[in-house]
Steps between C-alpha positions, in 0.01 A plus 500: 500500500843340522628229727832429337787731459581489128596762245177740473570541136435126442184517687376798301597329175318181587176686602510723188531193273228303670230751589329516156415131520362514859117457526244550782229243478142605617236252576171530693602551868877469467817603310818326392814538301623352171742591212516466126738234353443490137403726198175291466384659837549205716468610860646285785389498875452260781204268432370566861470876419240447226345173605128521492480825324224546234667807356847654521595860404853616465653850550850533344776744594395731204154506639352282226188316635451170351287181557634142509366318195574142578714264699807368330633249762447398862766318708340413841806321648723807447223759553537664165249649258556636150218728367471687173433876442402670174812576298683815618846649466637437839857357490490165698751400764801280393489155642801356655437123484863405554528727798557292826545765796662353805504574864598857565431619152323844452175521341239772429108490518308760318165570675250788509501702824174708454413833347622377156862472639735195452729365768811280458535246786881396499579193697719181494439128458470347854494138372446285198224238580457180308159336572532228238633435159232727349514803706781711643445842626698791673414631843589870542602706801242779463130492572274559205163666555225246453337696223825523307505130411553433129746781429832458310822403674806641314873452505760796475476488120124547509414156374198310644613237760159400618159578653485647853262327720384576860452165673446417872690260716401427857293825508779743361527639153793350288598646158580235240594520133357253235791498251437622152605170336160361596334766286668386180280196412179687599591771255645282221186270487201738562162333529240783492214464746209725599540713812256260670786262536609705803187398678634143517790617705316641802668454828364211712298571811706506826536153649402447868819456713533190720807574701551245769555621871766298683579490869855599600550139603520405134880627504574363846859339486602668179823688477464866470743526209298230299178676558649829379634315183156365431333839523767649273437236239127535519530885462726481210250254329224733543691802363553311184172297474258782575604711199457185274149452640401865455601485134269200446734209536386302799677177379850670519412644839387156627798324358733749681322461822503130475877479431563726816272274715668178364850634571401593861350153541823352390747706692335591833420181685588685816168691471227231519214752564582709214531201267170366615335837401659476155379150455156613593515762226600255233193290625281786424651540160422134426131578538511736207615263230654726224360830602821691525328815631360306803835329548682820498277648767508185708874527530488880550262447775726237653795743477312782653394277791851389558628858472252609768590240752873540450467874558321445832739218586810717446339784702440257787860378485632856525264562793614188681873597430441846657331348806787250557772761458699545832441855675790714586510740771708808566711467814 
């Protein structure tokens, strides 16, 4: 599967070098992807792929069937897990910790495609996203299958650039890459734990939504271009914040949402109704003290309530414009 027109020889060479290190993870009721990064049998995947599993079996490209023995490291903020396999002779992937792909750069994701076949998803960097000083990730152009999270992302030389992750933003899948430099401290300072450590990383139960419903009069008197700018700012914040939340980092998600809301409050005094809705959202956050998860959802609900009323309001404005348009008659 190719989405970028580059030299086919390069793609084949990347796949050939990386294929032996690819691993399919089998857990009760689900599958995932990982890859070997060290001669000691260290295996990397996304934490959400193995969270809660009480056993993990691994099938390698040479059809070896192995069982994960222990957990080496977990990083909830960056959604990373390092597990250990029994010693084997698979050549690990070469890490590229100093690699910093930029917007437009071509990258490759190795993933299983069924029937024992491997596929190479070739794509480009859509954007470099900086959530805070402790996390920068790449957003890719191509959509990654949800069950392919945890696979290796490689550059044209076949070096490991990062871990492919399927996240969701505003209901749509987004492919992101957690850079390989975040793996280095996990591998350099292994802290062996039993497999039961994965049970502590179970995904939280879904939180009930409390999206406010606003009347169209909330936006009465607001300039159309200002309302459209508010909607764009909110949607951009959700596109960045939702992947952070999905990786288990509600604090970064909330901080990003809060900065967006504060900027709108400072710059859009011509939209008093929208500002009142945002202030009400911050008021709900104040009821949750330091619960970043609850605060992130309080602002997300606030954003979604505003987006809903903005959409209805813009549709109404367009309908009024059509009704007011002068009719022309053929003579």
